[in-house]
Biotite code that builds the C-alpha atoms (Angstrom):
import biotite.structure as struc

atoms = struc.array([
    struc.Atom([6.625, -64.848, -98.863], chain_id="A", res_id=1, res_name="UNK", atom_name="CA", element="C"),
    struc.Atom([5.295, -68.393, -99.015], chain_id="A", res_id=2, res_name="UNK", atom_name="CA", element="C"),
    struc.Atom([1.838, -69.945, -99.181], chain_id="A", res_id=3, res_name="UNK", atom_name="CA", element="C"),
    struc.Atom([1.411, -72.986, -96.948], chain_id="A", res_id=4, res_name="UNK", atom_name="CA", element="C"),
    struc.Atom([-1.340, -75.362, -98.034], chain_id="A", res_id=5, res_name="UNK", atom_name="CA", element="C"),
    struc.Atom([-3.231, -77.776, -95.795], chain_id="A", res_id=6, res_name="UNK", atom_name="CA", element="C"),
    struc.Atom([-4.929, -80.817, -97.299], chain_id="A", res_id=7, res_name="UNK", atom_name="CA", element="C"),
    struc.Atom([-5.203, -84.542, -96.538], chain_id="A", res_id=8, res_name="UNK", atom_name="CA", element="C"),
    struc.Atom([-4.242, -87.404, -98.821], chain_id="A", res_id=9, res_name="UNK", atom_name="CA", element="C"),
    struc.Atom([-6.481, -90.444, -99.367], chain_id="A", res_id=10, res_name="UNK", atom_name="CA", element="C"),
    struc.Atom([-4.910, -92.518, -96.589], chain_id="A", res_id=11, res_name="UNK", atom_name="CA", element="C"),
    struc.Atom([-5.390, -89.718, -94.067], chain_id="A", res_id=12, res_name="UNK", atom_name="CA", element="C"),
    struc.Atom([-9.014, -89.415, -95.178], chain_id="A", res_id=13, res_name="UNK", atom_name="CA", element="C"),
    struc.Atom([-9.496, -93.126, -94.476], chain_id="A", res_id=14, res_name="UNK", atom_name="CA", element="C"),
    struc.Atom([-8.019, -92.779, -90.982], chain_id="A", res_id=15, res_name="UNK", atom_name="CA", element="C"),
    struc.Atom([-10.138, -89.707, -90.243], chain_id="A", res_id=16, res_name="UNK", atom_name="CA", element="C"),
    struc.Atom([-13.303, -91.527, -91.383], chain_id="A", res_id=17, res_name="UNK", atom_name="CA", element="C"),
    struc.Atom([-12.654, -94.470, -89.038], chain_id="A", res_id=18, res_name="UNK", atom_name="CA", element="C"),
    struc.Atom([-11.696, -92.242, -86.122], chain_id="A", res_id=19, res_name="UNK", atom_name="CA", element="C"),
    struc.Atom([-14.701, -89.989, -86.622], chain_id="A", res_id=20, res_name="UNK", atom_name="CA", element="C"),
    struc.Atom([-17.190, -92.822, -87.021], chain_id="A", res_id=21, res_name="UNK", atom_name="CA", element="C"),
    struc.Atom([-18.356, -91.936, -90.542], chain_id="A", res_id=22, res_name="UNK", atom_name="CA", element="C"),
    struc.Atom([-16.666, -94.979, -92.129], chain_id="A", res_id=23, res_name="UNK", atom_name="CA", element="C"),
    struc.Atom([-19.590, -97.283, -91.237], chain_id="A", res_id=24, res_name="UNK", atom_name="CA", element="C"),
    struc.Atom([-22.176, -95.090, -92.971], chain_id="A", res_id=25, res_name="UNK", atom_name="CA", element="C"),
    struc.Atom([-19.940, -94.617, -96.017], chain_id="A", res_id=26, res_name="UNK", atom_name="CA", element="C"),
    struc.Atom([-19.285, -98.371, -96.205], chain_id="A", res_id=27, res_name="UNK", atom_name="CA", element="C"),
    struc.Atom([-23.016, -99.170, -96.149], chain_id="A", res_id=28, res_name="UNK", atom_name="CA", element="C"),
    struc.Atom([-23.655, -96.686, -98.949], chain_id="A", res_id=29, res_name="UNK", atom_name="CA", element="C"),
    struc.Atom([-20.786, -98.110, -101.001], chain_id="A", res_id=30, res_name="UNK", atom_name="CA", element="C"),
    struc.Atom([-22.042, -101.671, -100.438], chain_id="A", res_id=31, res_name="UNK", atom_name="CA", element="C"),
    struc.Atom([-25.561, -100.745, -101.549], chain_id="A", res_id=32, res_name="UNK", atom_name="CA", element="C"),
    struc.Atom([-24.103, -99.413, -104.796], chain_id="A", res_id=33, res_name="UNK", atom_name="CA", element="C"),
    struc.Atom([-21.543, -102.134, -105.564], chain_id="A", res_id=34, res_name="UNK", atom_name="CA", element="C"),
    struc.Atom([-23.119, -105.414, -104.331], chain_id="A", res_id=35, res_name="UNK", atom_name="CA", element="C"),
    struc.Atom([-25.684, -105.657, -107.152], chain_id="A", res_id=36, res_name="UNK", atom_name="CA", element="C"),
    struc.Atom([-22.759, -105.864, -109.549], chain_id="A", res_id=37, res_name="UNK", atom_name="CA", element="C"),
    struc.Atom([-21.755, -109.273, -108.146], chain_id="A", res_id=38, res_name="UNK", atom_name="CA", element="C"),
    struc.Atom([-24.506, -110.898, -110.218], chain_id="A", res_id=39, res_name="UNK", atom_name="CA", element="C"),
    struc.Atom([-23.219, -109.284, -113.412], chain_id="A", res_id=40, res_name="UNK", atom_name="CA", element="C"),
    struc.Atom([-19.417, -109.250, -113.013], chain_id="A", res_id=41, res_name="UNK", atom_name="CA", element="C"),
    struc.Atom([-16.663, -111.111, -111.183], chain_id="A", res_id=42, res_name="UNK", atom_name="CA", element="C"),
    struc.Atom([-15.910, -110.747, -107.487], chain_id="A", res_id=43, res_name="UNK", atom_name="CA", element="C"),
    struc.Atom([-12.656, -108.757, -108.002], chain_id="A", res_id=44, res_name="UNK", atom_name="CA", element="C"),
    struc.Atom([-14.488, -106.159, -110.100], chain_id="A", res_id=45, res_name="UNK", atom_name="CA", element="C"),
    struc.Atom([-17.214, -105.908, -107.461], chain_id="A", res_id=46, res_name="UNK", atom_name="CA", element="C"),
    struc.Atom([-14.576, -105.385, -104.761], chain_id="A", res_id=47, res_name="UNK", atom_name="CA", element="C"),
    struc.Atom([-12.928, -102.708, -106.894], chain_id="A", res_id=48, res_name="UNK", atom_name="CA", element="C"),
    struc.Atom([-16.278, -100.982, -107.357], chain_id="A", res_id=49, res_name="UNK", atom_name="CA", element="C"),
    struc.Atom([-16.802, -101.028, -103.584], chain_id="A", res_id=50, res_name="UNK", atom_name="CA", element="C"),
    struc.Atom([-13.407, -99.418, -102.950], chain_id="A", res_id=51, res_name="UNK", atom_name="CA", element="C"),
    struc.Atom([-14.040, -96.733, -105.561], chain_id="A", res_id=52, res_name="UNK", atom_name="CA", element="C"),
    struc.Atom([-17.498, -95.956, -104.166], chain_id="A", res_id=53, res_name="UNK", atom_name="CA", element="C"),
    struc.Atom([-16.151, -95.876, -100.625], chain_id="A", res_id=54, res_name="UNK", atom_name="CA", element="C"),
    struc.Atom([-13.348, -93.467, -101.609], chain_id="A", res_id=55, res_name="UNK", atom_name="CA", element="C"),
    struc.Atom([-15.692, -91.239, -103.599], chain_id="A", res_id=56, res_name="UNK", atom_name="CA", element="C"),
    struc.Atom([-18.138, -90.892, -100.684], chain_id="A", res_id=57, res_name="UNK", atom_name="CA", element="C"),
    struc.Atom([-15.523, -90.001, -98.068], chain_id="A", res_id=58, res_name="UNK", atom_name="CA", element="C"),
    struc.Atom([-15.982, -86.499, -96.644], chain_id="A", res_id=59, res_name="UNK", atom_name="CA", element="C"),
    struc.Atom([-13.605, -84.091, -98.319], chain_id="A", res_id=60, res_name="UNK", atom_name="CA", element="C"),
    struc.Atom([-11.594, -81.921, -95.912], chain_id="A", res_id=61, res_name="UNK", atom_name="CA", element="C"),
    struc.Atom([-11.475, -78.181, -96.361], chain_id="A", res_id=62, res_name="UNK", atom_name="CA", element="C"),
    struc.Atom([-8.361, -76.821, -98.025], chain_id="A", res_id=63, res_name="UNK", atom_name="CA", element="C"),
    struc.Atom([-6.780, -73.826, -96.369], chain_id="A", res_id=64, res_name="UNK", atom_name="CA", element="C"),
    struc.Atom([-3.986, -71.541, -97.543], chain_id="A", res_id=65, res_name="UNK", atom_name="CA", element="C"),
    struc.Atom([-1.860, -69.731, -94.969], chain_id="A", res_id=66, res_name="UNK", atom_name="CA", element="C"),
    struc.Atom([0.368, -66.887, -96.236], chain_id="A", res_id=67, res_name="UNK", atom_name="CA", element="C"),
    struc.Atom([3.550, -66.491, -94.224], chain_id="A", res_id=68, res_name="UNK", atom_name="CA", element="C"),
    struc.Atom([6.938, -64.777, -94.400], chain_id="A", res_id=69, res_name="UNK", atom_name="CA", element="C"),
    struc.Atom([9.952, -67.102, -94.151], chain_id="A", res_id=70, res_name="UNK", atom_name="CA", element="C"),
    struc.Atom([12.611, -65.036, -92.414], chain_id="A", res_id=71, res_name="UNK", atom_name="CA", element="C"),
    struc.Atom([16.347, -65.312, -93.152], chain_id="A", res_id=72, res_name="UNK", atom_name="CA", element="C"),
    struc.Atom([18.183, -67.666, -90.825], chain_id="A", res_id=73, res_name="UNK", atom_name="CA", element="C"),
    struc.Atom([15.242, -69.832, -89.790], chain_id="A", res_id=74, res_name="UNK", atom_name="CA", element="C"),
    struc.Atom([16.448, -73.335, -88.976], chain_id="A", res_id=75, res_name="UNK", atom_name="CA", element="C"),
    struc.Atom([14.917, -76.773, -89.291], chain_id="A", res_id=76, res_name="UNK", atom_name="CA", element="C"),
    struc.Atom([12.353, -77.353, -86.560], chain_id="A", res_id=77, res_name="UNK", atom_name="CA", element="C"),
    struc.Atom([11.123, -73.748, -86.502], chain_id="A", res_id=78, res_name="UNK", atom_name="CA", element="C"),
    struc.Atom([7.363, -73.743, -85.854], chain_id="A", res_id=79, res_name="UNK", atom_name="CA", element="C"),
    struc.Atom([4.835, -71.456, -87.506], chain_id="A", res_id=80, res_name="UNK", atom_name="CA", element="C"),
    struc.Atom([1.586, -71.348, -85.551], chain_id="A", res_id=81, res_name="UNK", atom_name="CA", element="C"),
    struc.Atom([-1.872, -70.111, -86.542], chain_id="A", res_id=82, res_name="UNK", atom_name="CA", element="C"),
    struc.Atom([-4.509, -69.543, -83.883], chain_id="A", res_id=83, res_name="UNK", atom_name="CA", element="C"),
    struc.Atom([-7.803, -71.404, -83.958], chain_id="A", res_id=84, res_name="UNK", atom_name="CA", element="C"),
    struc.Atom([-10.508, -69.714, -86.025], chain_id="A", res_id=85, res_name="UNK", atom_name="CA", element="C"),
    struc.Atom([-13.297, -70.524, -88.452], chain_id="A", res_id=86, res_name="UNK", atom_name="CA", element="C"),
    struc.Atom([-10.916, -71.075, -91.377], chain_id="A", res_id=87, res_name="UNK", atom_name="CA", element="C"),
    struc.Atom([-8.802, -73.621, -89.468], chain_id="A", res_id=88, res_name="UNK", atom_name="CA", element="C"),
    struc.Atom([-11.827, -75.512, -88.212], chain_id="A", res_id=89, res_name="UNK", atom_name="CA", element="C"),
    struc.Atom([-11.455, -73.904, -84.783], chain_id="A", res_id=90, res_name="UNK", atom_name="CA", element="C"),
    struc.Atom([-8.212, -75.750, -84.060], chain_id="A", res_id=91, res_name="UNK", atom_name="CA", element="C"),
    struc.Atom([-4.633, -74.508, -83.882], chain_id="A", res_id=92, res_name="UNK", atom_name="CA", element="C"),
    struc.Atom([-2.544, -75.191, -86.995], chain_id="A", res_id=93, res_name="UNK", atom_name="CA", element="C"),
    struc.Atom([1.219, -75.673, -86.628], chain_id="A", res_id=94, res_name="UNK", atom_name="CA", element="C"),
    struc.Atom([3.739, -75.947, -89.476], chain_id="A", res_id=95, res_name="UNK", atom_name="CA", element="C"),
    struc.Atom([7.221, -77.307, -88.736], chain_id="A", res_id=96, res_name="UNK", atom_name="CA", element="C"),
    struc.Atom([9.971, -76.236, -91.144], chain_id="A", res_id=97, res_name="UNK", atom_name="CA", element="C"),
    struc.Atom([12.033, -79.037, -92.644], chain_id="A", res_id=98, res_name="UNK", atom_name="CA", element="C"),
    struc.Atom([15.396, -78.116, -94.104], chain_id="A", res_id=99, res_name="UNK", atom_name="CA", element="C"),
    struc.Atom([16.192, -79.606, -97.503], chain_id="A", res_id=100, res_name="UNK", atom_name="CA", element="C"),
    struc.Atom([19.616, -80.432, -98.920], chain_id="A", res_id=101, res_name="UNK", atom_name="CA", element="C"),
    struc.Atom([21.368, -78.114, -101.362], chain_id="A", res_id=102, res_name="UNK", atom_name="CA", element="C"),
    struc.Atom([23.098, -79.606, -104.395], chain_id="A", res_id=103, res_name="UNK", atom_name="CA", element="C"),
    struc.Atom([26.302, -77.622, -103.786], chain_id="A", res_id=104, res_name="UNK", atom_name="CA", element="C"),
    struc.Atom([26.394, -76.279, -100.216], chain_id="A", res_id=105, res_name="UNK", atom_name="CA", element="C"),
    struc.Atom([26.251, -78.100, -96.886], chain_id="A", res_id=106, res_name="UNK", atom_name="CA", element="C"),
    struc.Atom([25.268, -76.226, -93.749], chain_id="A", res_id=107, res_name="UNK", atom_name="CA", element="C"),
    struc.Atom([27.414, -76.321, -90.606], chain_id="A", res_id=108, res_name="UNK", atom_name="CA", element="C"),
    struc.Atom([25.707, -74.120, -88.051], chain_id="A", res_id=109, res_name="UNK", atom_name="CA", element="C"),
    struc.Atom([25.821, -70.605, -89.490], chain_id="A", res_id=110, res_name="UNK", atom_name="CA", element="C"),
    struc.Atom([28.572, -71.555, -91.947], chain_id="A", res_id=111, res_name="UNK", atom_name="CA", element="C"),
    struc.Atom([28.302, -73.122, -95.374], chain_id="A", res_id=112, res_name="UNK", atom_name="CA", element="C"),
    struc.Atom([30.768, -75.614, -96.848], chain_id="A", res_id=113, res_name="UNK", atom_name="CA", element="C"),
    struc.Atom([31.469, -76.561, -100.443], chain_id="A", res_id=114, res_name="UNK", atom_name="CA", element="C"),
    struc.Atom([34.210, -78.256, -102.444], chain_id="A", res_id=115, res_name="UNK", atom_name="CA", element="C"),
    struc.Atom([36.161, -77.125, -105.505], chain_id="A", res_id=116, res_name="UNK", atom_name="CA", element="C"),
    struc.Atom([38.758, -79.024, -107.552], chain_id="A", res_id=117, res_name="UNK", atom_name="CA", element="C"),
    struc.Atom([41.469, -77.105, -109.443], chain_id="A", res_id=118, res_name="UNK", atom_name="CA", element="C"),
    struc.Atom([44.102, -78.346, -111.839], chain_id="A", res_id=119, res_name="UNK", atom_name="CA", element="C"),
    struc.Atom([47.796, -78.477, -111.009], chain_id="A", res_id=120, res_name="UNK", atom_name="CA", element="C"),
    struc.Atom([48.461, -75.558, -113.366], chain_id="A", res_id=121, res_name="UNK", atom_name="CA", element="C"),
    struc.Atom([45.761, -73.423, -111.749], chain_id="A", res_id=122, res_name="UNK", atom_name="CA", element="C"),
    struc.Atom([47.179, -74.141, -108.298], chain_id="A", res_id=123, res_name="UNK", atom_name="CA", element="C"),
    struc.Atom([50.731, -73.312, -109.431], chain_id="A", res_id=124, res_name="UNK", atom_name="CA", element="C"),
    struc.Atom([49.932, -70.124, -111.377], chain_id="A", res_id=125, res_name="UNK", atom_name="CA", element="C"),
    struc.Atom([46.970, -68.938, -109.329], chain_id="A", res_id=126, res_name="UNK", atom_name="CA", element="C"),
    struc.Atom([43.428, -68.469, -110.595], chain_id="A", res_id=127, res_name="UNK", atom_name="CA", element="C"),
    struc.Atom([40.025, -66.985, -109.891], chain_id="A", res_id=128, res_name="UNK", atom_name="CA", element="C"),
    struc.Atom([37.059, -69.224, -109.072], chain_id="A", res_id=129, res_name="UNK", atom_name="CA", element="C"),
    struc.Atom([33.454, -68.113, -109.429], chain_id="A", res_id=130, res_name="UNK", atom_name="CA", element="C"),
    struc.Atom([30.783, -69.851, -107.360], chain_id="A", res_id=131, res_name="UNK", atom_name="CA", element="C"),
    struc.Atom([27.044, -69.498, -107.666], chain_id="A", res_id=132, res_name="UNK", atom_name="CA", element="C"),
    struc.Atom([25.578, -67.815, -104.571], chain_id="A", res_id=133, res_name="UNK", atom_name="CA", element="C"),
    struc.Atom([23.097, -69.496, -102.262], chain_id="A", res_id=134, res_name="UNK", atom_name="CA", element="C"),
    struc.Atom([20.398, -67.100, -103.433], chain_id="A", res_id=135, res_name="UNK", atom_name="CA", element="C"),
    struc.Atom([19.799, -65.873, -106.957], chain_id="A", res_id=136, res_name="UNK", atom_name="CA", element="C"),
    struc.Atom([19.559, -62.282, -105.653], chain_id="A", res_id=137, res_name="UNK", atom_name="CA", element="C"),
    struc.Atom([23.227, -62.228, -104.568], chain_id="A", res_id=138, res_name="UNK", atom_name="CA", element="C"),
    struc.Atom([26.409, -61.503, -106.492], chain_id="A", res_id=139, res_name="UNK", atom_name="CA", element="C"),
    struc.Atom([28.625, -64.447, -107.568], chain_id="A", res_id=140, res_name="UNK", atom_name="CA", element="C"),
    struc.Atom([31.268, -65.468, -105.057], chain_id="A", res_id=141, res_name="UNK", atom_name="CA", element="C"),
    struc.Atom([34.805, -64.701, -106.262], chain_id="A", res_id=142, res_name="UNK", atom_name="CA", element="C"),
    struc.Atom([37.737, -66.699, -104.882], chain_id="A", res_id=143, res_name="UNK", atom_name="CA", element="C"),
    struc.Atom([41.214, -65.487, -105.800], chain_id="A", res_id=144, res_name="UNK", atom_name="CA", element="C"),
    struc.Atom([43.962, -68.065, -105.344], chain_id="A", res_id=145, res_name="UNK", atom_name="CA", element="C"),
    struc.Atom([47.552, -66.826, -105.241], chain_id="A", res_id=146, res_name="UNK", atom_name="CA", element="C"),
    struc.Atom([50.238, -68.766, -107.133], chain_id="A", res_id=147, res_name="UNK", atom_name="CA", element="C"),
    struc.Atom([51.191, -71.793, -105.026], chain_id="A", res_id=148, res_name="UNK", atom_name="CA", element="C"),
    struc.Atom([48.721, -70.932, -102.261], chain_id="A", res_id=149, res_name="UNK", atom_name="CA", element="C"),
    struc.Atom([46.861, -74.241, -102.308], chain_id="A", res_id=150, res_name="UNK", atom_name="CA", element="C"),
    struc.Atom([49.896, -76.507, -102.591], chain_id="A", res_id=151, res_name="UNK", atom_name="CA", element="C"),
    struc.Atom([51.941, -74.677, -99.947], chain_id="A", res_id=152, res_name="UNK", atom_name="CA", element="C"),
    struc.Atom([49.149, -74.562, -97.392], chain_id="A", res_id=153, res_name="UNK", atom_name="CA", element="C"),
    struc.Atom([47.801, -78.080, -97.988], chain_id="A", res_id=154, res_name="UNK", atom_name="CA", element="C"),
    struc.Atom([51.232, -79.579, -97.377], chain_id="A", res_id=155, res_name="UNK", atom_name="CA", element="C"),
    struc.Atom([51.263, -78.224, -93.831], chain_id="A", res_id=156, res_name="UNK", atom_name="CA", element="C"),
    struc.Atom([47.891, -79.722, -92.834], chain_id="A", res_id=157, res_name="UNK", atom_name="CA", element="C"),
    struc.Atom([47.563, -82.940, -90.897], chain_id="A", res_id=158, res_name="UNK", atom_name="CA", element="C"),
    struc.Atom([45.299, -84.567, -93.504], chain_id="A", res_id=159, res_name="UNK", atom_name="CA", element="C"),
    struc.Atom([47.346, -83.332, -96.478], chain_id="A", res_id=160, res_name="UNK", atom_name="CA", element="C"),
    struc.Atom([44.183, -83.516, -98.591], chain_id="A", res_id=161, res_name="UNK", atom_name="CA", element="C"),
    struc.Atom([42.764, -80.063, -99.167], chain_id="A", res_id=162, res_name="UNK", atom_name="CA", element="C"),
    struc.Atom([43.123, -76.414, -98.423], chain_id="A", res_id=163, res_name="UNK", atom_name="CA", element="C"),
    struc.Atom([40.217, -74.573, -96.793], chain_id="A", res_id=164, res_name="UNK", atom_name="CA", element="C"),
    struc.Atom([39.559, -71.068, -98.074], chain_id="A", res_id=165, res_name="UNK", atom_name="CA", element="C"),
    struc.Atom([37.352, -69.002, -95.756], chain_id="A", res_id=166, res_name="UNK", atom_name="CA", element="C"),
    struc.Atom([35.097, -66.389, -97.365], chain_id="A", res_id=167, res_name="UNK", atom_name="CA", element="C"),
    struc.Atom([33.814, -64.064, -94.671], chain_id="A", res_id=168, res_name="UNK", atom_name="CA", element="C"),
    struc.Atom([30.159, -63.112, -94.622], chain_id="A", res_id=169, res_name="UNK", atom_name="CA", element="C"),
    struc.Atom([28.989, -65.440, -97.434], chain_id="A", res_id=170, res_name="UNK", atom_name="CA", element="C"),
    struc.Atom([27.573, -68.196, -95.242], chain_id="A", res_id=171, res_name="UNK", atom_name="CA", element="C"),
    struc.Atom([24.137, -68.819, -93.783], chain_id="A", res_id=172, res_name="UNK", atom_name="CA", element="C"),
    struc.Atom([22.083, -65.662, -93.084], chain_id="A", res_id=173, res_name="UNK", atom_name="CA", element="C"),
    struc.Atom([21.094, -65.186, -89.454], chain_id="A", res_id=174, res_name="UNK", atom_name="CA", element="C"),
    struc.Atom([19.635, -62.577, -87.141], chain_id="A", res_id=175, res_name="UNK", atom_name="CA", element="C"),
    struc.Atom([23.099, -61.386, -86.089], chain_id="A", res_id=176, res_name="UNK", atom_name="CA", element="C"),
    struc.Atom([24.593, -61.405, -89.570], chain_id="A", res_id=177, res_name="UNK", atom_name="CA", element="C"),
    struc.Atom([25.867, -64.064, -91.918], chain_id="A", res_id=178, res_name="UNK", atom_name="CA", element="C"),
    struc.Atom([28.261, -66.893, -91.242], chain_id="A", res_id=179, res_name="UNK", atom_name="CA", element="C"),
    struc.Atom([31.278, -67.778, -93.369], chain_id="A", res_id=180, res_name="UNK", atom_name="CA", element="C"),
    struc.Atom([31.685, -69.884, -96.474], chain_id="A", res_id=181, res_name="UNK", atom_name="CA", element="C"),
    struc.Atom([34.264, -72.681, -96.129], chain_id="A", res_id=182, res_name="UNK", atom_name="CA", element="C"),
    struc.Atom([35.626, -73.825, -99.482], chain_id="A", res_id=183, res_name="UNK", atom_name="CA", element="C"),
    struc.Atom([37.581, -77.098, -99.557], chain_id="A", res_id=184, res_name="UNK", atom_name="CA", element="C"),
    struc.Atom([40.009, -76.831, -102.490], chain_id="A", res_id=185, res_name="UNK", atom_name="CA", element="C"),
    struc.Atom([41.623, -79.981, -103.857], chain_id="A", res_id=186, res_name="UNK", atom_name="CA", element="C"),
    struc.Atom([44.264, -80.281, -106.556], chain_id="A", res_id=187, res_name="UNK", atom_name="CA", element="C"),
    struc.Atom([43.061, -82.610, -109.286], chain_id="A", res_id=188, res_name="UNK", atom_name="CA", element="C"),
    struc.Atom([46.347, -84.458, -109.697], chain_id="A", res_id=189, res_name="UNK", atom_name="CA", element="C"),
    struc.Atom([46.605, -85.084, -105.948], chain_id="A", res_id=190, res_name="UNK", atom_name="CA", element="C"),
    struc.Atom([43.101, -86.537, -105.906], chain_id="A", res_id=191, res_name="UNK", atom_name="CA", element="C"),
    struc.Atom([43.949, -88.919, -108.775], chain_id="A", res_id=192, res_name="UNK", atom_name="CA", element="C"),
    struc.Atom([47.227, -89.900, -107.146], chain_id="A", res_id=193, res_name="UNK", atom_name="CA", element="C"),
    struc.Atom([45.484, -90.621, -103.835], chain_id="A", res_id=194, res_name="UNK", atom_name="CA", element="C"),
    struc.Atom([42.947, -92.796, -105.651], chain_id="A", res_id=195, res_name="UNK", atom_name="CA", element="C"),
    struc.Atom([45.716, -94.813, -107.367], chain_id="A", res_id=196, res_name="UNK", atom_name="CA", element="C"),
    struc.Atom([47.549, -95.169, -104.042], chain_id="A", res_id=197, res_name="UNK", atom_name="CA", element="C"),
    struc.Atom([44.409, -96.542, -102.362], chain_id="A", res_id=198, res_name="UNK", atom_name="CA", element="C"),
    struc.Atom([43.959, -99.059, -105.215], chain_id="A", res_id=199, res_name="UNK", atom_name="CA", element="C"),
    struc.Atom([47.577, -100.239, -104.849], chain_id="A", res_id=200, res_name="UNK", atom_name="CA", element="C"),
    struc.Atom([47.096, -100.683, -101.092], chain_id="A", res_id=201, res_name="UNK", atom_name="CA", element="C"),
    struc.Atom([43.921, -102.675, -101.626], chain_id="A", res_id=202, res_name="UNK", atom_name="CA", element="C"),
    struc.Atom([45.701, -104.893, -104.142], chain_id="A", res_id=203, res_name="UNK", atom_name="CA", element="C"),
    struc.Atom([48.530, -105.573, -101.690], chain_id="A", res_id=204, res_name="UNK", atom_name="CA", element="C"),
    struc.Atom([46.049, -106.457, -98.929], chain_id="A", res_id=205, res_name="UNK", atom_name="CA", element="C"),
    struc.Atom([44.272, -108.943, -101.198], chain_id="A", res_id=206, res_name="UNK", atom_name="CA", element="C"),
    struc.Atom([47.549, -110.606, -102.167], chain_id="A", res_id=207, res_name="UNK", atom_name="CA", element="C"),
    struc.Atom([48.578, -110.791, -98.504], chain_id="A", res_id=208, res_name="UNK", atom_name="CA", element="C"),
])
């Protein structure tokens, strides 16, 4: 469960004061407090005192907390609505979910994608890769690579860059089940070789 908080920052308070018509009254009160200082201090300090008094006298909005349950599979743009009542100021409150970026996984629909680099020896002899799950409540993701599996499969692809290992049921959770996890596996030596090849090509282009 999550607690959604509603509050306004200082800029939003300024806008609300001007829209609601209370800015004029607040400004007069702030001027009555700060203008006498002009005979004692400099003009910039008087202006600063006016701004501080104006900000301090702005009406403070009520802060509301809305408990809600974020369900598995909700996507960006999902709206959570709360009906108008006394706590919301008799107006409807709508939260729109924004999806953040994960440091390791990228979302593609109901699938997740990540990248792993293995050494030439690991690709030749085979190895086991452990990945951290998307949620801390899940078991680690085990990927077993057979000897030569990455090299043999990558050579048959059009891009000749990486081998995609599909892990069923370890993707994004949804209402109808979970998607798949797509793991792009690169061989470290191939990546370094490709980088050197690109540098040689750039050098030839500059000389040409």
